[in-house]
N, C-alpha and C positions, 0 to 999 in steps of 0.2 A: 504492499499500501503506499511502501515512499513516502513516509512521514506522517500518514494518514492512521488517527489507531479509530476502531470501528467498535461501535459497542453494541449489544443487540439487546430486545426483549425475550427472552429465554422464556415466558414463564408458562407451563405444558399447560395450563387452563386455555389460554391464549388461542396457543399453537392449534388447537382443530379446527379453530375458525379461521384461519388466514387461511387466504387464497395461494391455493396450490404453483399457484406462476409468479415468479419472482420481479418478475414486469410490473405483475398486479399487487405487489408485495409493497412493491412503491410508486405511488399513485400520483402522489404530491411533495412535494419538500420546498426550503427555504434556506438561503443563505444563514448560517452566524456572523454577527456583524464581527467588525474586527479581524476579517480572517481566516475564524475562526473553524472553519468547516461548514458542514452542510447537515438539513434533518431530515428527515423523511416520514409519509404519512401516510397508513393503507386508506379506499377508500374511505373509511367512517371517519377519518381522522386521527385515527390512535396510531401514537407511535411506532416506528417501528424499525427506527435505524439513525444511529448518529454519527459521524463521521467528524471527525476532531483533528486538525490539524494540530502534530506534535508540538514543534519549537512556537508556536503560537499561543498553544495555551500552558505552556510553561509559563512565560512570561506576564500570564496574565493572574489580574488580582480575583482571586474566588467568587467575590459578590460580584464582582462584573460578569464573572463570567456566567454563572447564574443567571442575571438577568439578560444576557445576551441569549444564551441560550433556550430560559421563557418566551422570551420576543419572538426567536427564528419559530419557536414550536407553535403560537399561535400563529403568524404568517402562515404557515407549512397545514396548520387545520382552517383556516380560510382560506386558500386557495384548493383545497378537496375539496370544500363546501362548493366552492362556485363553480369548480369542476362537475359536481355532481348536478348544477345546476344546469349548467350547458348543457351537458348530456340531455337530460330531461326534455330541453326543447327540442331535441334532435328528432 
């Protein structure tokens, strides 16, 4: 992953309802401010992955990192919601 850390939600209960296709699992995403990486959500808006730039994270204040992550997750959830609405129009 060349400098990126990948975090996954591996909750067994949720694995049964996840899409079979990896492409479907990453329905929407958003960049994390300050070049920290990217978050990915599924079609329901649930967080499925976080890609972090290890070098950027090392220099980041933990409180600021948390704020950037929460903001990115919210943007990804909004993107998933907008995409679901757009698909219903078709």
